[in-house]
Phi, psi and omega in degrees: 000133182290162179296324180295317179297319178298319180294319180298319178296317179300315181296319181300311182290329177296313179294322179297320178297312179298321179299318181288328181287310186277333189086159188299316185293311182290327179302310182290325178297314186289321190257340179245341180220073184297150181275104182236121179261136176265101180252162176303333179279343181139182180284137180230119177262121180253198181231141173272118178244175186298110176083358182198172173251145182233141178229108186257137170072046175275123183283135175246351180213157174294151177304126181280062183244168177059233181289346177272352178299136180072354182267170174299148182290152176247134182303145176290133182300131178225156357283143176287152191279327182252163176294125179284123179276104186238023182240017190255312186204162177291146175286162180291154173288157171288150187305136181200166177295149183300135181258004183220135177300321183293324177294328182293343177287340184246328186229165176249359176204148177260137175098186186214143180295334175278083192223005186274081183230165173224155177246140180237136179232127181236131176293161180303334182281353183287150177264107180262154176273092183260158177051224179254027182290163175289156177301152177302145178290155184304319183290345180263000181278144181262155172300153183245134174241126182248115183268128175247112188289157175266194181129025175065023183060019181232344182210172178103168178198159179301327186281003175285349192240141178265156183256355196302321181293316180294332182285000172277357181238166177276075184223139169263123183252130177237135177237131185243148172252151182212161183292146186236168173056213182298326179296331182261342190218012175298127183233106176251006182071018181244159181301328183274356176197078185256012178081163176066020178301322180296323176292320177297324175303313181298319179298317179295321177296317178297324177294318177299319180298317178302320184282335192238342194293336180296332177292338180260009177095008184258150181265111181293348178266002176226069181253127174247123173264139180214150182199164181237140178062239179295335173294323177292321177297321176300316179303316180294326175297320180293333176288344181257340186269120183305320184289346179270334197296332180273002186263358179203164182241336182221161183215138173242126188241110186249109172059047176200151182210148176288345174274356185301139181302122174225164182296141181298148185301321181297317178290325180298316179297321177298318180294321179293321176295320178296323178296317178300320179296317180293335176283351181080024185247018173259137179081011177266166182295319185226097180298319180301311180297323181297310184288332181284346179254005180294146173299140184302315182299325179293321179296313188286323191267356180253117178252141178281148178230130184265325184203181178296343178294337184283069177292149184226134177214130178056036173085349182254120178281161173232130350292160181287121180280348183252098191208145176291143178229120183264330184305123180072008185284150174301334182295329181277344185271339184274077185249124175264163178299325180294317182293331179297337181267010186294159186280169168263115186290156171283144189227138168238130188215147177185180179224174171267165188284340182222054185310319189285352186294326179297311178293324180299319180299324178291315181298320188285344185293328182233118182301321182293331177292313180296312182295323178297318179296314184291324179291336180254014188306312183296318179296316180298317182299317185279351171285340186269155179296339178284349187275124171264115189295345178264001186278136178274116184274351183301318178298327178296312182294322179296321182297317185274327189239351182061227182276348182264107183258025178247087188291353176278353176294135189311318184291348184258002183303311182293326178296318179295319177298321178297318179299311180297317180302313185286321183292314186269328192237300190294312179298307178301322180293318179297320176299320180295316178303310181297317182298312182293315181297319182289342176273357174105000178279140173293129185230130171249130189242131183226161170234121178271118187229029181275122178270085189284167178301325177237148177220171180299322179294328175296317182295324177292324182295328180290336183266349186213128178297324180296317178297321180299318178300319180296314181298317180298316183295316189256314184289331180262009169074021178286347174231158176290166182087026180303135180260161174208179183096188185258129179276174176305130177077006182293341179281343188298319178298340181269359172249324189239005180046064181286346180244159174307140189301327184291348177281334174268060192267346179290138178306324182292330178288319176296320177299326182289315182293328178292321176297314181302313181294321176302309185294313183296316183282329172303314181297317180295328183282315188235353186082007181227116182291346182292324182077159182287326185268317191289316180059060185285348180065033176273118187260155174296148177275155173198169177294338181290328178253022176059035176053050184291141177251167171247166182244127175263111187206134175054036177076017181225157171263121182242169179242136183293147175285167177301321180295319178297315179299317182295318179299316180299313184291324178296318179295321183285334179298331179300331185260000189309312184271001181261342182265118180288140182256101187288330176057046177240003181278141177051062180300000000 
């Protein structure tokens, strides 16, 4: 057989294999009619996926490596000369401590410093700027939702989340990655490390979206930024930063608050200086050169500790030393006349019903960890910005634990979870709701209370035998003090399908994700979560209705009983004089 005949046979079977894998329609689209978008930044080739188009790893900034490490991000040069291949694979995560035992067998750090990318997802119904066609007309553009991931400003990436649920709606979804840990938040008060680099990354990504998203079918005048946990805190920072305010119109804040307890700025600076010393970069001729040449693993894996309060579990210290700080920040000073006229965005904000259970499960696994935290509770509390150093904490402890101050005792599990929930989430969120509403922004307030088939604590239990023991003891009622409700981050699988679809197999779970997507996309489309068709009767909060919230549960929107409202307010009153009111939101 000739070489040509052999090659033809090889080519035939190769094409046949691809045809069978992709199916006829996608096969011809991918290989004879590639998906290429003409954007102001350059040509971008994406991928046609089931029901939508995907564009992975679009750069919005130069790699923050070498002399750019720890510095403010620099825009990626545009227009790029060649077609950007954005349909092949997810971009790398920004550097962080390893999140998997199995990865630790091969690597000493997760991610890559060349990580400032975003992913864009457009439904099949979107109008893209293909070939040399004119840009889509304004009336054909879809609302844009920009997801800012959580992870305590120390872990996570845009590529952790799926788009499939959102692609059932006429929405353009964008997910961004940003620098984390010391690379994103080291603050030495110097030009080469002035803090908030991770927030600046997000601002640059939002700016790129404004300039380019219409080519992907999105309306730059209808942008909703949304995030969970530290992603929600990021959203609130953008509501305070003048250079961010013209880059979005609406905001969804999930389980995070700018009032959330974080380490005080004075202590944070001390910790950063201590970190520099441990890196061996104190007393050298050029500190900047020293830190910019440090091995990546050394930067990522070394956390500073200020006192015994800095308890550490699973790589994350408490309090977190790597955090954005706006007070006195350069970000607040760069105000243009145009930005001063910026709008007050529409806001949807809420928490889960049992936020503290995720943290409680960590605390309860090791008695010495729990006892250490409780014995240092007052010191830990006063290290945080929420701490009033003159405040008497004894009434707080009496309220939650009575005479029993050993929260690892089975009957106290829910009490400990309530304390964490109120201290970290419920109290700060309620302050945020009042602050934003009183400044004139329309605010919708929710409580997520769906007890789903899967939860964040379940996912942790699969990764750790210790977590599994905890879940068995408490969630299955083998000990008193059984907990219920939704833990921190439990709503995420109902927005992003983080688990295989067949695991959300209960009808009530499918009903729940459909409700979540309806509400979230209704809000992004019109600024009103009720929608034109559904009519959920969810009202804006105000002091006149006592900042009433609604409950998202079992695929329905419910209204809290008088008893539920009273319990929430009674618990939060305990913290009234302990939560510092920063008053920097919606300046």
